[in-house]
N, C-alpha and C positions, 0 to 999 in steps of 0.2 A: 362701386369699390368696395370690395370684401374686405373684411375686419375678421375673419374666421381664425386667423394666426394669433389674432392680439385676443384671445378669450380672459376676461377678467378674473382675477385670483378669488376663490368664492371661501378660502380658506378661514377659519376664525382663531389660526394658532397667532400667538404673539409673535413667534419668529417671521410670519409670512409680511409683517409689515414692511412696506416700502425702506421705511427711515432704518429699519435693520437688514436692510439687502444691498440697496443702492444709493444712498446718501453720501455725500462727499465728506459728511462731517460738520461742515458749517453751521448746521443748526445746533450742534450740541453745543460748539464753543459759544454762539450768541446765548441761548438759552441758558448756559450755565455761568457765562460772565455776567448777566442779568440775575440769575440767583444769588451770584455771588455777593454782588454789589447790595441786594436787598437784606440778604440774611446779614450783612457786614454792618448796613446800617440800623437794622435792629439791634443787633448785638452791642455796637456802639454805644448807642443810647443807653443800655444796661450799665456798660462801663462806665459811662460819663456820670450816670447818676449814682455812683460809689456805692452800689448794694453790697450782700454779701456774694453775690452771685459774679463777681468780676473775673475769678479765676475761671468759673466755669465757661465764660462768654468769651475771653481771650482763648482758653483752648478749643471752643467751636469754631470760632474764627480760623484758628491754623489748620484745623482737621479739614474745614470747608475749601481752603486756599489750597492746600496741598492736594487734595481730590480735585480740584480743578486744575492743578499743575500737571496732575496724572491725565487729564482729560486733553490735555494741551499736547504733552508728550505723545500720547497715543496718535493725536491728531498727523503727526510730523514724524513719528518712528515708524508707525506700521504702514504696511502696503495696504491700499485700497482694497476692501472688502469686508466680510462680515466678522472676521476678527477684531480689525479696529472698531468697527461700529459697536460692536457687543462691549468692547472695552470701555467706549467712552459713554455708552448708557449706563454702565456699571457705575461709572465715576459718576456720573451724572446721580443716578439714585443715591448711591454712596451720600453725596453731599446734601442729599434731601433726608435722609434718614438720620445721620449725623446731626444737621441741624436742626431737625424736630426733637431728637434726645437731648441735644444742648440745651434749647429753649424750653423745653420743661423742667431740665434740670434749674434753669435760671430762675424761672419762675417758683419751683417748689423752695429752692433756697432762698429767695426773697421774701416768699410768703412765711418760712420758717423763722426768718431773721427779722420780722418786722414787728 
């Protein structure tokens, strides 16, 4: 059996990843949902502790939830293809960055208020 027509992609470019070329987008929804649950749990613990970082924690949860909503909307509103996958990847990266910044700010506020 000749597989010469199915040469493996040797490119090292980020944009050549199969998840950004041919995925249905389900993996982004699952990963984003798990990430949202984890970050919401951590930030909820900060809110329950009634520290000085409650406002920052609430804001961070809202931002992460809005970005996850954008991810969901992109999955069902855009046609399959690179644009949809790039938007979903960008929303997931945005969730991670916003959550990291929010957590750092929460730790800073709690440390300065203690």
